[in-house]
N, C-alpha and C positions, 0 to 999 in steps of 0.2 A: 269518548274510549279510554282505552288505557296503553299506550305507545311506548314504545323503547326501539333506541337503536342501538344495534351491536356494529362497531366498528370492527372489521378483519383487519390485520396485519397480517402477521408471520404466523396466523392459524388458521389456513384456508382450507376445511373441512370440516363435516357435520358429526361426524363420531367424537365421541370424549372433550365436546367443546362447551365447557363452563357457563361462557359470556352467553352464549346462543342459549343455555336452557336455562340459566335465572333470567333471561329476556322474557323467556314465554315461560316463568312459574305464573299461574293465576290464571285464573277462568279469561277468556273474551281478551286476551295479551295480543294484540297484533304488533309486530317486530319487522323494523328495516334493516334486514342485510345489507349495510355499507362498505365499499373498499374506494378506499380513497388512493390514486395514482399521485404521488406524494410529489411535489415540484420540486421541496426540499433533496430528496436522492436524487435527482437528475443534477440539481444545481451543485452537489458535494461527489461527482462523476461516479457516485455506486450503482449505477443504469446501466450495468453491462449487457450487454446484447443475448449470451447465454442465461444469463437470470432476468430478460425481460422475456425471451420466448418461453422458458420455464412456468412463469408467473403466469402469461396469457392463457396456458394450457390448463392453470391451475383455475383461475377463474373462468372459462366456462364450463369446467368441469362442476365447480360447486355453482353458478350458476345452475347448469341442470340436473343435480341433486335437490338444488330450490326448488325446481319448478315442477321435481314429481313430487315435490309433498306443498305444491301451491303454492310457494314463495317467485321470488325471484330475489335475482341478485345488483344491486344500485352501483351505481360504477360511476365517482365523481374524480375531476382532475383537479389538483391545485393543490393549497395550503390546506393541511390535513383540520386545521382548528378551524378555518373560515367555514369549508364543505361539512363539517359535522355541525356547526352551528346552522347553516341553511339548511340542512335536510331535517333537523331537528324541528326549526321552525315549519317547514312543509309538513311537515308529520304529524306536529305538534306534539312533539314526543316528552315526556315528561324526567326520562332518564335515558342514559348512555354506556354500554356495556364496553369493556374493551379487556385485551390481555395485557399483565403488566410483560415491562420488555427490560432490557440491563445498561443499555447503550446510555454515555450521557444527552443523544437526541432525545432518546425514548424519556427520560425521565423530564427535560425540560419540553417536550411536546403534554406531556401528562400535565404537567404543574399549569402550563398553557390553554389547555381542554376545561379541566377543574375550574381555573378563574373565568373561563369566559362563560360555561355553561352554567355555573351558580350567578353569577351576573344576571341571567338568563331564568331564574329561577327555576333550572335543571338537578339534575344529580349526576355525577359519575362513578361507575362501579367499575375499580380495577380489580383485575382477578391473575391468582396465583394459579403457579403450575396447569399452564396450559402451554406454552413454549419449553418448559423444563420439569423434570421429573420432580425436584425438591427447588424447592421456593430459592431463591439467592438470601441469605441471610438467617433460615429455616434452621440452620447448624452453624455456631462460631465457637472459636476458642476463647479461653475464658480470658485471655490477653490482648484480642484484636477484634475489629469486627467483620473480618474473613481468614479465611485460612490460605497460608502461603504454599504448603505442601499438600502434596496429595493426598500422599496416604492416612494420615489421621484424618482429612475429609473424606476421606471413604470410608474409615471405618462408622463415623456417624453417619456419613449419607445414609448406609447401608442397614444401619439400624431406624430407619425415621419410616415411621407406615404411612403408604401409598395411599389416598384420596383411588375410592374404588372410579372404575373407569363408568364414564356414562354411554347411554345406547345415542344412536342420531335419533333426531324429535321426529315423531311418527307426521307432524303438519305444521308448518310455518304459514303464517298468515301476515300477508304484506299488506298496511292501507294503498287505500289510490291516490291517483294527484304526486306522489313521489316520482321526478322525472329521472333517468340514467343517460349516463353516455351509454353508445353503441363499448361491447366487449372487446380490448386491444387482441389479435392475432400475431401468431411468427412467422403467418405468410409478409408483414409490412416491416419484419426485421432482415437485417444484413449484418453480417461478420460472425453468423454462426459456427461454432464447432460441428463441421462433417456429422462427427458422431454423438450430436445432441438427444440426448432423450426425454420421450415423453414426460408431461408430467401430470398431476392433477391427484386428489383422493382414492379416485379409481384403481388408477395404477397403482397407486402407493402401498393400498390397503391388498392387493394383489401380490404385489413382493413382500412386503412382511409375512404373508400365510406363506408363500414358497422359500421365504427364507428360514420360517422355522421350522418349517418340514422336512426340508432338506438339505438346509446349508449353518445351521446354527451350531448342531452337534459335534462338528467339524472346526467351529472357528479359532477354539485353543491353539489345536496342533497347527492351520492353515491359514490365520492371519497373517503370517507374514510373506506366505507363497506368494509373490510378485506373477507369475506366471500363471499360478492356479486361478488368478481370479475369484479368491473364495470368500471374499468382504461379501457383508449385508448390499452393501449400493444404495442404504437408505440414506444418507446425508442429505442428498437433495429434498428428499419429504419429508426430513425433521426438520432443517432450515427453513423452507416454507411452509411449515406445520400441518402440510397434508396426512401426517400423521402424527401421534399423540404419543409422548415420552412415556407417558404414564400408562397407556394404554401398553406401549412396546416393554415396558419392564416387567410390568407385569404378565402378560402373556409370554418372554423371555423366563421369568421364573418359573413359570407352569410346565414350557417345558423341562428344563431345570436338564443339568448336568457338566461336566467342566464346560464344553463350548458357550453353553448358557451365560454361567457366572463370566466367563471374559466377555461377554458381547457385553452383562450387564455392569462391567468395572467400564467400558468403554464410554457408555451414557453416561454415566457418572463423569468422567472426564469432561465432556460436555457440558453437566451445570458449574462441575470446578470452577470452569473458565466463566462461566455464564456469574458465579458469586462473586469470583476476584474483578471482572469489569464492572460489575456491577457498585463494586466498594470502591476502584478506583478506574474512574473513568478515561481518565488521561492515560491510561495503557493502551487506548487504542494509537496512539501515535508517538506517546514517548516512554523511553525504557521504564520497565517498572523496576528495575535495580540495575542499575548504574555500572559500569566497568570502566567508565571514563575511556569508553572505544573514541578511535580513531579512523571510522571508518573508511573509505576510500567512497567516492559518491557515485552516482550514474555516470556524470560525467567524467568523472579523471578516470574512472572502469570502463569504458563506455563498450572498448571491442570486447573485452569480456563479458561484461554484461547480455551483449549480444548474443552473443555465442554461446550464453548460455538459455537465453530464452529460444533461440530456434535449435538446439539441441545438437550443436554442434562443438562441445565442448571438448570432445577425443575421451570422455569417459562412457562408455555406452550405456551403464544402466542409468547415469544422470540423465543421460541424451532421450532415450526411450522414456523417462517418466517425464520431460519435460516436452516428449511429440506427443502422449497419449494425454498430456492435459490440452493441448492445442486442439488436438482431435476431438475429445469426449467432451470439453469442458469440465473434467474430473481425472482424478490422480488417483493407484492405489496408494494409503497412507504411510508406509515403506517406502516409497517413492517419492512424495512426500518431504520427509524425512531427508532424505539422500538429498534432495535438490536443495534443500534450505542449509542443512550444513554445507554442502560444497561453495554456495555460491557466499555465507558470511564466514566461515570458518578457512578454507580453503582460498576462495577469493578474498577474502576480509571487504566484503561489499557489505554498505549498510544492510540491515535486515527489512527494511518499510520498501528499497528498492525492489526485495523478492517479494512480500505481503502486497503490494501493490499491482506487480502481473499479478499473482493467483486471482486478485479480487478482479481482475477485469477477464478472468477467462474461468474461472470455477462455479460451476450453476449452483454448489452448496456453498458459495464462498459468503461467510458471514463474519463480523468485527471480532465479533468473541473468538470463538475457534480458531479464525487463520492468523489475527495479530498474536493473538499469547498463544500458540503454536510457533511462527515464528519466532516469537524471544525466546519461547523455550528452547529454540534450537541455535539460535543466536548466543544465549548465552545471559541474557538477558532480564528474563523470566521467572518463572518459579522452579528450573531444574536445578536443582542441588547440586549437578557436577556441571557448572559451566562453561567449561572449559573441553569436554569433550570436542572429539572432534571423529566422523564416522569416514571411515576410506571407503570411497565408490569399488574398489577393487574387490577389498574382501568381502564387501557387504553385497555385493556382486554373486558371486562365488559361490557365499553362504545362503541369499534367500531366493537366488536365477541359478543355481548349479548346472545345470545344461544350458544355460543361454537364451530358453524360449522367452524369457518377456522380451529381451535387448533383440532376438530377430523376429518380431514380431514389429516391433516400433524402429528399427533402424535395420532398413532393409537393404543397405549399404553392405550388412557383417553378413546376411540370410546363409552365403555360404562358408561360414567360418564354423567350421568343426568344433567342439569341446571348449574346455574353459577360457582358452586363449582368446576365446569371444570378449572376454572382459579385460584383454590385455590387447587389445590390435596389432599396436606399436609395436610389439615382440615380432610379431612376423617378420619374414626375410623376401629381399628381391621379390620376387616375380608376384608370390604371392601377394606382399605389402602395396606392390605397384598400382594390383587389378580391383584395390578398395579406393574407393573415392570416400574416404573419412578421414578428418585431419586428424593429424597429432595431439596429444593434450595441450591445452594451453596454458596449462602450467605443472610443474613438476609439483609430485604429491609432500617431495619433501620439501621444498620451498615454500609451497604453501603455511605449512605446520610450521615452519622457521618461522616466517611473516606473521603468524596469528602470536605463536607463542612470545615473539616482540614487542608487539601489538598489546599484548595485555600483563605486556611485564612478567613475563613466566620465567624468562631465560636465567 
């Protein structure tokens, strides 16, 4: 028999799945679709409840789609290299297919897997453009192995020909005798965000279709409207790979128009961060560009950090964003920028404190986007204006002008009318006394002065 193993990682779909299609190539080819619940993820502290719940949904949906085609999903737990080797031996497989990934851990996993398989006479095939539209390293500047600035990267990225999206296979035949654990379920998990959405390719494809039909046309004008919630909300599906970035770019370009162009640009930002992390894996935890900051630590800024986490900073739009994060396991992108700017620039707290909290809650939290977006806002990343500071009052009035977003997530302020909802400390007498909402934990001018001193800008 000709048998292949397909190792699913962050590509939990059947549509546009190059590793699976390559594994099925050839008459009579049998395939073991395998997912390994990686012990290293747990040991590193990345097994956040929200993502585990979404993952469980994805695995159930993937198994159901495989069963519709005559197959099934095999689930194992443990070290990925060990478990792939065991499954390959049980199935007498001669090759393993997997999607390329960009983190330092993924690079080590690939090297270990290749060495172990080759020692057993098996081949490893690693496929690009499964989790990205353009592969990391496919476009590079003349003087470096990666782009450190987005705009020139995007110019080249936009000119790259994309491969044609692949359809889902009609049939998947799995050899007998390969055992599987039971699929995980979200019901066994605790600590989930109350408003966490369901996962899986079926849900993701419905969301993609609805977005491209009704939402993307307005994206350019409304993507920063925090109350309007006019973004795609497809980021969890891109993170888990229930949607293909290649297919999404193709379909957005087919939709056409300024909104689609702006949306494709955001997908390019995702690829940009992946090519940075692939070239500089240390950026997951170390400054990409040091500013010699003397950050306040989580311990020294304990009260400020706790107020930020709880959404009790006294700055309504920041608090609204942080409460949305806790309730949904997701946050509007403008809210992410404001929350990150406030923590790193106004409170001058180490960006890693905020990045860790986001990874604890975000259903779409991944190392490339999360860490490098935090570094961008902290001024230690790829931002060409590293000392920019976002004023939460000005930003709130600009992107939530009638205060609807604030009132939705900070119910203490739902009775405050007009733009003063962004500055409730300006209320007087009984109006202020009636609101159980804190005064600002820091004056914006004091925070700005501290940041400028720290960055030696005074």
